[in-house]
C-alpha positions in Angstrom: 186.1 -24.4 133.5 186.4 -20.9 132.4 185.9 -18.0 134.8 182.7 -17.0 133.0 181.3 -20.5 133.4 182.2 -20.6 137.1 180.5 -17.3 137.6 177.4 -18.4 135.8 177.2 -21.7 137.7 177.7 -19.8 141.0 174.9 -17.5 140.1 172.5 -20.4 139.3 173.4 -22.2 142.5 173.0 -19.1 144.6 169.5 -18.4 143.0 168.5 -22.0 143.7 169.7 -21.8 147.3 167.8 -18.5 147.9 164.5 -19.6 146.4 164.4 -23.3 147.5 163.9 -22.8 151.3 160.5 -21.0 150.6 159.4 -24.1 148.7 160.6 -26.5 151.4 158.9 -24.4 154.1 155.4 -24.6 152.6 152.9 -27.5 153.0 150.5 -28.9 150.5 146.8 -28.9 151.1 144.3 -31.3 149.4 140.7 -31.7 150.5 137.5 -32.8 148.8 134.0 -32.4 150.3 130.6 -33.2 148.9 128.4 -30.1 148.4 124.9 -29.2 147.3 124.7 -27.2 144.0 123.6 -24.1 146.0 125.9 -24.6 149.1 127.3 -21.7 151.0 131.1 -21.8 150.9 133.0 -19.7 153.4 136.7 -19.0 152.8 138.9 -17.2 155.3 142.7 -16.5 155.1 145.2 -13.8 156.0 147.5 -13.5 153.0 148.5 -15.1 149.7 145.9 -15.8 147.0 142.6 -17.5 146.5 141.5 -18.7 143.1 137.9 -20.0 142.9 136.6 -21.7 139.8 133.0 -22.8 139.3 132.3 -26.3 137.9 129.4 -28.6 137.3 130.3 -31.2 140.1 128.7 -31.3 143.5 132.0 -31.2 145.3 134.3 -28.6 146.7 138.0 -29.4 146.0 140.7 -27.4 147.7 144.3 -27.7 146.6 147.4 -25.5 147.1 150.1 -24.6 149.5 150.2 -23.0 152.9 153.2 -21.4 154.6 155.2 -23.1 157.3 154.0 -20.6 159.9 150.3 -21.2 159.3 148.8 -22.6 162.5 146.1 -24.7 160.9 144.1 -25.4 157.7 140.6 -26.7 157.8 138.0 -27.6 155.2 134.9 -29.0 156.9 131.1 -28.9 157.0 128.0 -30.5 155.5 126.7 -30.5 152.0 124.9 -27.2 152.5 127.6 -25.2 154.3 131.4 -25.6 154.0 134.0 -23.6 155.8 137.6 -23.3 154.5 139.9 -21.6 156.9 143.6 -20.8 157.2 144.5 -19.8 160.7 147.6 -17.8 161.7 148.6 -17.3 165.3 148.4 -13.6 166.2 151.9 -12.8 167.3 152.7 -9.2 166.8 153.8 -8.3 163.3 153.5 -10.7 160.4 156.7 -9.5 158.7 159.2 -12.3 157.9 156.7 -15.0 158.8 155.7 -17.6 156.2 151.9 -17.2 156.5 150.8 -17.1 152.9 148.2 -19.5 151.6 147.8 -20.1 147.9 144.6 -21.9 147.4 142.8 -23.2 144.3 139.2 -24.0 145.0 136.6 -25.6 142.8 133.0 -25.1 143.8 129.6 -25.9 142.4 128.9 -23.2 139.8 125.7 -22.0 141.6 127.0 -22.0 145.1 127.2 -18.9 147.4 130.7 -17.6 148.2 131.6 -15.7 151.3 135.3 -14.8 151.2 137.3 -12.8 153.8 141.0 -12.0 153.6 143.4 -9.5 155.1 145.8 -9.1 152.2 145.2 -12.1 149.9 144.2 -11.6 146.3 140.9 -13.0 145.2 140.0 -14.3 141.7 136.7 -16.0 140.8 136.0 -17.6 137.4 133.3 -19.5 135.7 130.9 -18.9 138.5 127.2 -18.1 138.5 126.3 -17.9 142.2 126.3 -15.1 144.7 129.6 -13.7 145.9 130.5 -11.6 149.0 134.2 -10.9 149.0 136.1 -8.7 151.4 139.8 -8.0 151.5 141.6 -5.2 153.5 144.5 -4.8 151.1 144.4 -7.8 148.7 
């Protein structure tokens, strides 16, 4: 191998080694719940991203990834009220901890959304219902 190829291969391997642990550390989430067309959907998380998309099915579908340092993920409730929550243990500063949640959530188009985050971005598309969204720095 030439010196240039060795350097290029080394750079690629180093980039893979640095980025891969973050992928290994996260966990997948996948939940489906039945919901009324006008259900109240409460979503709470600390950091990461929330993408909500309205659709014509009477179900809430949550997919995505949560960080390895997330204490718990829950998606529960009845057809009229569903709570989706990502809980993080409150231990001093968050710096350096893997607490991000990246959630993609499909909800009935006419539902009511109540979203609270600390520093997660919020994106809502194709939705006709009422939205209350609050983020400190997202």
